[in-house]
N, C-alpha and C positions, 0 to 999 in steps of 0.2 A: 043455567049456563049450558051451551052446546058442548058435546064431547070432543069435537074436533078443533076447538079453539085452543090455542097455545099461548101462553105467556112466554116472553122471551126467555126467561129463566127456566121455564118448564120444558123447553124444546130439547129433544135428544141431541147429542153431539153431531156436528156436521150439518145441522139445519140452522141456518143463520139468516135472519132478516136483512142483515147488513150486506149480503152479497149483491153484487151488481152485475147485471147481464150486459155484456158489451158486444155490440154487433160490429163485426169487422167487415170491411169491404175489401174484396180482393184488389190488390194494387194493379192498376192498368199500366201497361208499358206503352210508351209513346211508339208510334210506328216508326220503322227505320227510315232514314232519309237517304236520298240518292244524289250523287254528284252528276251533273251533266257536263260532259267533256267535249271540247272541240279539238279535232286533230288536224295537224298541218298536212298539206300536200303541195306539190310543186306546180299546180295548175289553177287553183281557185284564186281569183284576184283578191288582193287585200281589201279593196273597197267593198267587195261583195261580202266578205266576212264581217266588216264593220256594219254594213247594212243589216245582216242577219242578227247581230248582237243587239242593235238598236230596236229592230222590229220584234223579235221574239223574246228578248230578255229585258226589255225596257231600259237599256243603258243609254246614257248620254253619249254624244259623239266622242267626247274625250275618254270616257270609260271604255267604250267599245274599241277605240283606237289602241288603248293600252293593252287590253286583253288580246286583240289581234296581234300586236307585237310579241306578246308572250307566246302565243300559239306559233308564230313564225320562228321565234328564236329557240324555244324549248321543245317544239313539236306537239305540245298538248297544253291545254289550260282548262281549269274548272270555270265554267261560265255561270253556274248557279247550283244551289242545293235545294231539293224539293222532295215532296212525298213521292212515292212510287208512281202514282197515276199522273201527276203533273210532269214529272221527269220524263215519263214515257211519251206523253203528249208533246212536250217540247222537242224531244229527239225526233219524233215523227214529223213534226212541222218543219224542222230544219232540213231533214233529209228530203222531204217532198219538195220543198222550196228550191234546194240545191239541184235536185234532179230536173225540175221544170226549167231551170235556167242553165242546164247542161254543165253543171260544175260537179266535180268529184268530192266535194266537201263531206267529211265524215263527222258524225256526232254520235256519241255513245253515252251510256250511263253506267254508274257502278255504285254499289251500296257503300255508304259512308261508314267507316269503322270507328 
């Protein structure tokens, strides 16, 4: 018999074959989401806002019309919630499109709490 072989009953205290090694994975946090907001102004036509919502946010005409009315009445509305990169892209697209059409429409993003 080899010297280093142990029977379970022969092992010194603290050395236990029944112990299990558990490998833990670090918990990954979901990346934060960002709300894309459309702001009201006194110059951008309502039809243009509806068009922007349909084109860049994939809304139906009815959905876009409802959001446009919210922007008009409340001054601001959330038009979508996205990852940082997508929100940033959407804001840029809307702002560029509005500028090209000479409208002062403002679109911003803020981290969702």
